[in-house]
N, C-alpha and C positions, 0 to 999 in steps of 0.2 A: 856876747855869749859865744864861746867857741863852738864851731860846727862839730856835730857828732857823726860818726860813720853810720851809713844806712845799712851796711852789710860788710862783713869781713871774711876773707877767704884767700884763695890763691888763683893766679892765672896759670893754666897748665897747657903746655904745647910740647910735643915730643916727651922727653923725660924731665923737662925743666918745670919747676913749680916756683912761682914768684909770689910771696905773701903780699897782699894788698888790702886796702880799705876802700870801699865805694862811697864817694862823697858826691853830693848834689852838684851838678854842673850848670844849674840855672838858678836865677834869683827872681822869684815871682814878685811882680810889682803891682798886681791887681789891688784895687781898693775894695775891701769887703764891708758890706753894710749890714746892720741889724734892722729887722722890721719892727716897727712900733705901731701901737694903736694911736692915731693922730689925736684922739679925744683926750686921753690921759697920759700919753707917752709911755704906756706899759709895754713891755716886750711881747711880741707875737711869737708863739712857739709852734714848732712842727710836732705833731703828735701822730701816733699810730692809732687810727680810729677804725673800728669794725664798721664796715659799710652797712651792715644789717642792723646792729644794735646801737650804734653811735657811741659805744664805750671804748675807752683806751685799751690797747692790747699790749701787755708787757712783752719784752723781748723773748722771754722764755716760751711764749706761745706763738712766736712768728716762725713760719717755715717758708721755703722757697718753692715756686712752681713755674713751669714753662708753658707759655701759650702756644701750643703747636698748631692751632688754627683758631680763627676768630671765635672767641667765647668759650673755647675748650682748653682746659688746663690739665697738666699732669704734675702731680706733687712729687718733689724729690726729697728723699729722706737724707739724714745726715751721713749715713754710711755710703750713699751714692756719691755725694760730693767728696767725702774723704777718699774714696777709691779713685776718683778722677784727679784729685789734687796731686801735683808733682811732689816727688820725694825731696826733702830738704838736702841741699848740697852747698858746700863752701868752695866750689870750684867754678871758675870761668874757663870752661874747657874748649879750647880753640879746635874746631873741626877741620879747618882749612884756611888757606890764604887766597885772596882774590885781588885783582887790580882795584885800587881805591877808586879810580875814575869810572869803573864799571858799575858802581852802586849809584842808582838814580836818586836824586834828592828827595823824591816822594816817599822813599822807604825810611828816611830818617825820622825818628819820632821824638826822642828826648835824650839830652846829653848828661853823662855823669863823668866824674874825674876819678881815676884810680890813683891812690896814694900808696907808695911802697911801705911795707911793714918794716919792722926792725931788721937790720942786716940784709935787706933785700934790694939795696940801691943798685948793685952791679947787674943783677938779672933784669931789673926794671929798665936801666939805661940800655942794656944790650937789646932788649925787645924794641924799645922806643926808637933807637937809632937805626936798627935794621929795617923796621917798617918805613922810616923816613927815607932811607937810602934806596929801598926797592920800590917805593910807591905802592906798597901792598897794605891791605887791611885784614886783620884776623876775624874770621866769622866764628862765633861761639854761641853757646847756650848757657844761661845762668838762671838760677832760681832766686828771686828776691821776695821775701815774705812767703806768700802762698802761690805765686804764679811763676811760670817758666817763660823766659823771654829769649828771643833771638837778638843778637847784638853784634856790633862791629867794633873792634879795637883799632884805633888809629892814633897817630902822633899829632900833638898840637903844641908846639913850642917845647917846653920842658916836661909836658904832661903826656900821659897815656889816657886817652879819652874813650869811654865806652858809650857808643851811640845805640840806644835801643832801636830796633828795626821793626817796621811793620811787616807782617807776613803778606805774601802776594795776594792771598784771598781777601785781605782787608782793603785792597785797593780796587776802585771801580775801573773797569776796562773802558778807555775812552770810546771804543767802538760801540758802546751801549747808547751813545748819544749821536744825534745827527750833526755831523761835522763836515765841513767842506773838504773833500778829498780830490786827488788828481793834480794836474799841473796848474801852475799859476795862470797860464794862458787860457785855461778853461774858464777863468773868471775875469777875463779881459784885463789882467794885470800886465802892463807893458814893462819892457826892460828898462825904459827911462824912469818909470815910477819906482822900480826896485832900486835903481841907482840913486835916485833922489832920497829915498827912505834911508838907504845905507849912509849917505852923506849926513843926513840929519842925526842918525844914531852916533856917527863918529863925532859930530860937533857936541853932542851931549854926553859923551863918554868921560867918566871921571874915575879916579881910584876908589876902590871899595874901602871905605872907612866907616864901619858899622857904628862907632861911637857917635857919629854925627846925627844919627837917626834916633829920635826920641818919641816916646808915647805921648803925643800932644793931648789926647783926650784925658789921660790920667793927670797930666800937668794942670789942665784947666779945672778938673774936678778937685784936685788937691788945693788949688788956689781958692775955690769956692768954700772948701772946708776951713781953710785958714781964716777967711773973712768971717765965717760964722763963729769961729772960736774967739776972735777978737771982739765980736759984737756981744756974745753971750757970756764969755768967760768960761774957764774950765780948770780943772786940777789934773795934774799928771803924777804918776808914780813911776820912778825909775827902778828897774830891776838890776841889781848889781851884776856886773860881768863876772863870769867864772875865771879862775886863775888859768892862764895858758899852760898847756901841757909841755913838758920838757922835750926838746928835740933830741933825736938820736941819729947821728950822722954815720953810724957804723956801716961798713960795707959787707957784702956777702963773701964768704970765703969758700963757697962751693966751687968745685972744679967744673966750670961751665964748658970748657973745651972737651973734656971727657964725655959729658952728658950729650953735647951736640954731636960728637962723633958716633956715640952709641945710638942716638935717635935716628941719625941718617943711615946707620948700618941696619938697624932693625925695622925702621919705619913704623914703630909702634909707640903707643902711649901707655903710661902707667897711671892709674888713678892717684890723685893727690892724697897725701897722707892727712888723715883727720887731725893728727896732733900738731900739724905744722902751724896752724893758726887757731887760737882759742876763740870760739864764737862769742860775739857780744851777747850779753844777757838782754833780753827784751825789757823795755821800760815797763814799770808796773802799770797794770791796766787801770783805767779810770773806773769810778764807781758805776755799777750797772744801772741801766734804766729802771730796773725793778726797784732798786733802793730809792731812786729819785721819785718813782711813782708813789711808793709808800709814804715818803715824806710829804708829797703833795696832798695825798689823801688825808694824812694826819693834820696837815695845816688847814685843809678845808673843814675838817670836823671841828677843830679848835675855833675857827672863825664862826662856824654855825652855832656852836655852843655859846660863844660870846654874844652873838646877836640875840639868842633866846633870853639870856640873862638880862641884857639891856631892855628887851621888850617887856619882861616881867616887872622890872623895876619901874618902867614908865607907866605900866598898867596900875601898879600899886599906888604910885603917886597920884594918878588920876582918880582912883577910888577914894583916897583920903581927901583930896581936894573937893570931891563931890559931897 
């Protein structure tokens, strides 16, 4: 199945706007399991249960609350959350450029790949090559779905990668923990020991080849699953792949030199045009939990009715036999 864009919009810096699509930059390989009742292998469901009545609560009756202190909650209304939510935008607006090496690894959270839109190849390549040549990263903000993210744009081969960044307030300051500080001599670490440790590190130094490292736990669990499938047998259903989209290798005919000159002269940005990129329509929502709950109730009622009918028939046969 062809990958679908998570978000479509433009990268904006100075007066330049580059139409792009945001694609996932990671492939999750976690194995997801379903919970079953071991007695009859029936699925175990997660339900919203009222702690006081024991009854299931439909989504329409669920609200959010914040526990501001132990045991005390403040309820937030929908309008409170709507007012706090970021306004939708189709722009990755670069606020500035920093040295790529100055971003500590702990700030990186999740990668995405930017794919140029139609006739946007020239602007895409211009930004990518300039970032690679200068060793800089663009720091920007972008809204994906209902949340605003801080992110960094950086080159990786032929791609422009968006790395979601953690905010500084999300990181724990190491000073909060008891750590050995001061000089190595304060801990009786000798110069000879440092020299020997450095020699050991040199002897174990290899080229960084990430493809050599595999998730061994997943591999062992996958092997166990395959053995079970061979023992018990199973059926599979293949979902047909979607037809690949046609490629468009057209290049941008915008006068980038003029825009760059004007951006440098004015040192100002202009907001990206809304009509530059048509926003992807959201996928149709799944059926609500309320509908599911109603079906479950109807099914239970039907089952109960069938049981009563069976009981009446059994009682009638018993009376006739007597």
